[in-house]
C-alpha positions as CSV (number, residue, x, y, z in Angstrom):
1,M,48.2,33.3,-14.9
2,K,45.2,32.7,-17.5
3,D,45.1,29.0,-16.8
4,G,45.0,29.8,-13.1
5,I,42.4,31.5,-12.9
6,R,40.3,28.9,-14.9
7,V,41.6,26.1,-12.6
8,G,40.6,28.3,-9.9
9,Y,37.3,28.9,-10.9
10,L,36.0,25.5,-10.5
11,P,35.2,25.1,-7.2
12,A,33.5,28.6,-7.1
13,S,31.2,27.8,-9.6
14,W,30.2,24.7,-7.9
15,L,30.0,26.3,-4.5
16,V,27.8,28.5,-6.3
17,L,25.1,25.9,-7.5
18,I,25.7,24.1,-4.5
19,A,24.5,27.1,-2.6
20,G,21.8,27.2,-4.6
21,V,20.1,24.0,-4.6
22,L,20.4,24.4,-0.9
23,L,18.1,28.0,-1.0
24,I,15.9,26.3,-3.4
25,A,15.7,23.1,-1.2
26,S,15.2,25.2,1.9
27,V,12.0,27.4,0.1
28,F,10.4,25.0,-1.7
29,A,10.8,21.7,0.4
30,P,7.5,22.4,1.6
31,G,6.5,21.9,-2.2
32,R,7.3,18.7,-2.2
33,A,4.2,17.5,-0.8
34,A,2.5,19.4,-3.2
35,A,4.7,17.8,-6.1
36,Q,3.2,14.3,-4.8
37,D,-0.2,15.7,-4.6
38,D,0.0,16.3,-8.1
39,L,1.4,13.2,-9.5
40,E,-1.3,11.6,-7.4
41,A,-3.6,12.4,-10.4
42,P,-5.5,9.1,-11.9
43,P,-3.2,8.3,-14.9
44,G,-4.4,9.7,-18.2
45,E,-6.8,12.1,-16.6
46,D,-5.5,14.8,-18.1
47,Q,-3.1,13.9,-21.4
48,G,-3.6,15.3,-24.3
49,V,-4.6,18.7,-22.0
50,H,-1.4,19.9,-21.3
51,P,-0.9,23.7,-21.0
52,D,1.3,25.1,-23.7
53,P,1.3,28.7,-24.0
54,L,4.5,28.4,-25.7
55,E,2.4,26.5,-28.6
56,P,3.1,29.0,-31.5
57,F,6.9,28.9,-31.2
58,N,7.1,25.3,-30.4
59,A,4.9,24.3,-33.3
60,T,7.5,26.2,-35.4
61,M,10.4,24.7,-34.1
62,F,8.6,21.0,-34.0
63,K,8.3,21.5,-37.7
64,F,12.1,22.2,-37.8
65,N,13.4,19.5,-35.8
66,L,11.5,17.1,-37.9
67,K,12.9,18.2,-41.2
68,L,15.9,18.1,-39.4
69,D,15.4,14.5,-38.6
70,D,14.5,14.4,-42.5
71,Y,17.2,15.5,-43.9
72,V,20.3,15.2,-42.0
73,L,19.7,12.9,-38.6
74,R,18.0,9.8,-40.0
75,P,20.1,9.3,-43.3
76,V,23.2,10.0,-40.9
77,A,21.5,7.2,-38.5
78,T,20.7,4.9,-41.1
79,G,24.7,5.1,-42.4
80,Y,26.0,4.4,-39.1
81,A,23.3,1.5,-38.0
82,A,24.2,-0.4,-41.4
83,V,28.3,-0.2,-40.4
84,A,27.5,-0.9,-36.6
85,P,25.8,-3.3,-35.3
86,E,23.4,-3.2,-32.8
87,P,26.1,-4.8,-29.5
88,V,28.5,-1.6,-31.0
89,R,25.5,1.1,-31.1
90,E,24.6,-0.2,-27.6
91,G,28.3,-0.3,-26.4
92,V,28.7,3.8,-27.9
93,G,25.2,4.1,-25.7
94,R,26.6,3.0,-22.6
95,F,29.8,4.8,-23.4
96,L,28.2,8.0,-23.6
97,T,26.0,7.1,-20.3
98,N,29.3,6.4,-18.6
99,V,30.4,10.3,-18.7
100,K,27.5,11.8,-17.6
101,V,28.9,10.0,-13.9
102,I,29.3,14.2,-12.4
103,T,25.4,14.9,-13.4
104,Y,24.2,12.0,-12.0
105,V,26.3,11.7,-8.4
106,A,25.8,15.7,-8.0
107,N,22.0,15.7,-8.4
108,N,21.7,12.5,-6.5
109,L,23.6,14.3,-3.8
110,F,21.5,17.6,-4.4
111,Q,18.3,15.1,-3.4
112,M,19.9,13.8,-0.2
113,R,20.4,10.5,-1.5
114,F,23.5,9.3,-0.9
115,K,23.5,5.6,-1.0
116,E,22.2,6.2,-5.0
117,A,25.7,8.8,-6.0
118,G,28.0,6.3,-4.0
119,T,26.5,3.5,-6.3
120,D,26.7,5.6,-9.7
121,L,30.3,6.7,-7.9
122,A,31.4,3.1,-7.8
123,R,29.9,2.3,-11.5
124,F,32.2,4.6,-13.0
125,G,35.2,3.3,-11.5
126,I,34.4,-0.3,-12.6
127,N,33.0,0.7,-16.0
128,S,35.6,2.6,-16.8
129,T,38.2,0.3,-16.1
130,L,36.9,-3.6,-16.1
131,G,34.2,-2.1,-18.8
132,V,37.0,-0.4,-21.2
133,A,36.0,2.9,-20.6
134,G,32.3,2.0,-20.2
135,F,31.9,0.3,-23.4
136,F,30.7,-2.9,-21.3
137,D,28.4,-2.3,-18.1
138,P,30.1,-5.5,-15.2
139,A,29.0,-3.3,-12.8
140,Q,25.6,-4.3,-13.8
141,S,26.2,-7.4,-15.2
142,W,29.1,-8.9,-12.2
143,F,28.2,-6.7,-9.7
144,G,24.3,-5.9,-9.5
145,L,25.2,-2.0,-9.7
146,Q,22.7,-0.2,-11.1
147,S,22.5,3.2,-12.7
148,Y,20.6,6.1,-11.0
149,P,20.1,8.6,-13.7
150,D,19.2,12.4,-12.3
151,D,19.7,15.9,-14.1
152,F,18.9,19.5,-12.4
153,G,16.1,19.3,-13.9
154,L,14.1,16.0,-11.5
155,T,16.3,18.5,-8.6
156,L,14.6,21.5,-9.0
157,R,11.3,19.4,-9.5
158,Y,12.0,17.5,-6.7
159,Y,11.6,20.3,-4.3
160,G,8.7,21.2,-5.5
161,V,9.6,23.7,-8.1
162,P,6.5,23.5,-10.8
163,G,7.7,22.0,-14.5
164,G,6.9,24.9,-16.3
165,P,5.3,25.3,-19.7
166,Y,6.4,23.1,-22.3
167,L,9.0,23.6,-24.2
168,M,10.2,22.3,-27.6
169,L,14.2,23.3,-28.1
170,P,15.4,23.3,-31.5
171,V,17.4,20.6,-32.5
172,L,17.5,19.7,-28.6
173,G,13.9,18.0,-29.1
174,P,11.2,18.6,-26.0
175,S,11.5,19.9,-22.8
176,T,10.3,22.5,-20.0
177,L,11.2,25.8,-18.8
178,T,12.7,24.4,-15.7
179,D,14.4,21.1,-17.8
180,T,16.0,23.6,-19.9
181,I,17.3,25.7,-16.8
182,G,18.3,22.1,-15.2
183,M,20.4,21.4,-18.7
184,V,22.5,24.7,-18.5
185,A,22.9,24.0,-15.0
186,D,24.1,20.5,-15.3
187,N,26.4,21.4,-18.6
188,A,28.1,23.8,-15.7
189,M,28.8,21.2,-14.0
190,N,30.9,19.7,-16.5
191,P,34.8,20.3,-15.2
192,M,35.8,20.3,-18.9
193,N,34.8,24.1,-19.4
194,Y,36.8,25.3,-16.8
195,L,40.0,23.2,-17.6
196,L,39.7,23.5,-21.5
197,P,40.2,26.7,-24.2
198,W,36.1,27.3,-24.5
199,Y,36.5,26.4,-28.4
200,I,37.8,22.9,-28.0
201,E,34.9,22.3,-25.3
202,L,32.5,23.9,-27.7
203,S,33.7,21.5,-30.4
204,A,33.8,18.4,-28.4
205,G,30.0,19.8,-26.4
206,I,29.1,19.8,-29.8
207,G,30.5,16.1,-31.0
208,R,29.4,14.6,-27.8
209,R,25.8,15.9,-28.4
210,G,26.0,15.0,-32.2
211,M,27.0,11.3,-31.1
212,E,24.7,10.8,-28.7
213,A,21.9,11.9,-31.6
214,V,23.1,9.6,-34.0
215,N,23.3,6.3,-32.2
216,Y,19.9,7.0,-30.2
217,R,18.2,7.7,-33.8
218,A,20.0,4.7,-35.2
219,Q,18.7,2.3,-32.6
220,H,15.1,3.8,-33.2
221,L,15.1,4.4,-37.0
222,D,10.9,3.9,-36.4
223,Q,10.3,6.3,-33.9
224,F,8.1,8.4,-35.7
225,E,7.2,6.2,-38.3
226,E,5.3,4.2,-35.7
227,A,4.4,7.0,-33.3
228,D,2.6,8.9,-36.5
229,R,0.7,5.8,-37.4
230,Y,-0.9,5.7,-33.8
231,A,-1.4,9.3,-33.1
232,V,-3.5,11.8,-34.9
233,D,-1.6,14.7,-33.7
234,L,2.0,14.0,-33.6
235,Y,3.0,17.0,-31.9
236,G,0.5,16.3,-29.2
237,A,2.1,13.4,-29.0
238,V,5.6,13.6,-28.5
239,Q,4.6,16.7,-26.0
240,D,2.5,14.2,-24.1
241,L,5.1,11.1,-24.3
242,Y,7.9,13.4,-23.0
243,L,6.0,14.8,-19.8
244,Q,4.4,11.7,-19.0
245,R,8.2,10.1,-19.2
246,R,9.6,13.2,-17.2
247,A,6.5,12.5,-14.8
248,H,7.2,8.7,-14.2
249,Q,11.0,10.3,-13.0
250,L,9.8,12.4,-10.8
251,R,7.7,9.6,-9.1
252,A,10.4,7.3,-9.2
253,L,12.2,9.8,-6.9
254,L,9.7,11.0,-4.6
255,Y,8.3,7.0,-4.2
256,N,12.3,6.2,-4.4
257,A,11.3,4.0,-6.7
258,P,14.7,1.9,-8.5
259,P,14.6,2.7,-11.9
260,S,12.9,1.4,-14.7
261,A,14.2,-0.2,-18.6
262,Y,10.7,1.4,-19.3
263,E,10.7,4.9,-18.3
264,S,10.5,6.1,-21.9
265,Y,7.6,4.6,-22.4
266,P,4.3,6.5,-21.3
267,W,2.5,2.7,-21.3
268,V,3.3,-0.8,-21.2
269,L,2.0,-4.2,-21.9
270,V,1.8,-6.3,-18.3
271,K,1.4,-10.1,-17.6
272,A,0.5,-12.3,-14.7
273,P,3.6,-14.3,-13.5
274,S,3.2,-18.0,-13.4
275,T,2.2,-19.9,-10.3
276,N,2.7,-23.7,-9.0
277,D,-1.3,-23.5,-9.0
278,F,-1.6,-21.2,-11.9
279,P,1.2,-22.0,-14.8
280,D,-0.8,-19.5,-17.1
281,G,-0.9,-16.6,-14.5
282,S,-4.2,-15.8,-12.4
283,W,-6.3,-12.6,-12.6
284,D,-6.4,-12.6,-9.2
285,T,-2.9,-12.0,-8.7
286,P,-2.8,-8.0,-7.3
287,L,-1.4,-6.1,-10.2
288,G,1.9,-4.7,-8.4
289,E,3.3,-8.1,-8.9
290,W,2.7,-8.5,-12.5
291,L,5.6,-8.7,-15.1
292,T,6.4,-5.9,-18.1
293,V,6.1,-7.2,-21.6
294,K,6.4,-4.1,-23.3
295,G,6.7,-0.3,-23.5
296,Y,4.5,1.5,-25.9
297,G,4.3,5.0,-27.3
298,S,0.8,5.3,-26.6
299,E,-2.5,3.7,-25.0
300,M,-3.8,2.8,-28.1
301,E,-0.6,0.9,-29.3
302,C,-0.6,-1.0,-26.3
303,E,-4.4,-1.8,-26.6
304,D,-3.4,-2.9,-30.4
305,A,-0.9,-4.8,-29.1
306,L,-3.0,-6.4,-26.4
307,E,-5.4,-7.3,-28.9
308,Q,-3.1,-8.7,-30.9
309,K,-1.8,-11.3,-28.8
310,Q,-5.8,-12.3,-26.9
311,E,-6.4,-13.0,-31.1
312,M,-3.3,-15.3,-31.5
313,G,-4.6,-17.2,-28.4
314,E,-2.4,-15.8,-25.8
315,L,-4.1,-17.6,-22.3
316,R,-1.9,-15.7,-19.7
317,P,-3.7,-11.9,-18.4
318,L,-2.4,-9.2,-19.9
319,Q,-3.2,-5.7,-19.3
320,C,-1.7,-2.1,-20.2
321,I,-1.1,0.4,-17.2
322,S,0.3,3.4,-17.0
323,T,4.0,4.2,-16.0
324,T,2.8,7.1,-13.9
325,S,0.6,4.9,-12.2
326,P,1.1,3.3,-8.6
327,E,0.8,-0.3,-9.8
328,Y,3.7,0.5,-12.0
329,N,6.0,1.9,-9.2
330,E,5.4,-1.1,-7.6
331,I,6.0,-3.6,-10.3
332,V,9.4,-1.6,-10.5
333,K,9.7,-2.3,-7.3
334,N,9.4,-5.7,-7.5
335,M,11.4,-6.5,-10.3
336,S,14.3,-5.4,-8.2
337,R,14.4,-7.6,-5.7
């Protein structure tokens, strides 16, 4: 009887969640225009001036997370990186992404992005079988099916719900009030919450989150050191990076731009493509047709890299642009063609 109640509760919870999204869509649909208007500000114009009414709490949690990283996460990730070569860590990352299929598919459906939802569902089927539970990605390499990561925080923003104040969560890291609500909703979509006893699912959830954190940190061991080297205010730099990344993800949804491998970076170095007339590229080539070279955590870091390449005699036209700019969205679209 108890198990029957849990299993029977799953459809009801989904119906409630879907009804909530439809209600949000009906109330905030006009807000999509406002969301687009908010993204039209020139890239970087308001960097470093994000409202932060919860700064005392956020700063305390940020210090806590740094200490947690210093004494727990980084040492564990360093040891893990020493025994797990990069291909293994990349495979683990793909596996952890593969199991998020319900979140991706559901939120794409909530946003009426049916093609993207179907693509992610097909990717899951292919990678779970041919890709050995998702450790490999034949859906992309063999069939050209790219992933469309999505979450309920973006669904809310897609329909015009404001992002809310910036929020630094203990252990989980940077977020906003709306993204935190979205995180809770995404977790509610996991059917294991209703099919397994709470203590088993809780343990599995903690283990999954811990593995994600360790695997990500092992692939970015110098993350804070590089950010600290270029940022006067590390707290502000992390805040700016997170908010810009979310703005870029929202822009990609609103303007139907495909996902980018550089979406986690606020700035990218781009180069002019080679042509028959200009083997080293030309400044006359429209910026939307340029190619991405590498992503950077700040404009200063990108400009330093640009200067170093120029000092080394680089002939090809190079430029630093924000990943929230319309030009970068155009570059990403052209890359997918």
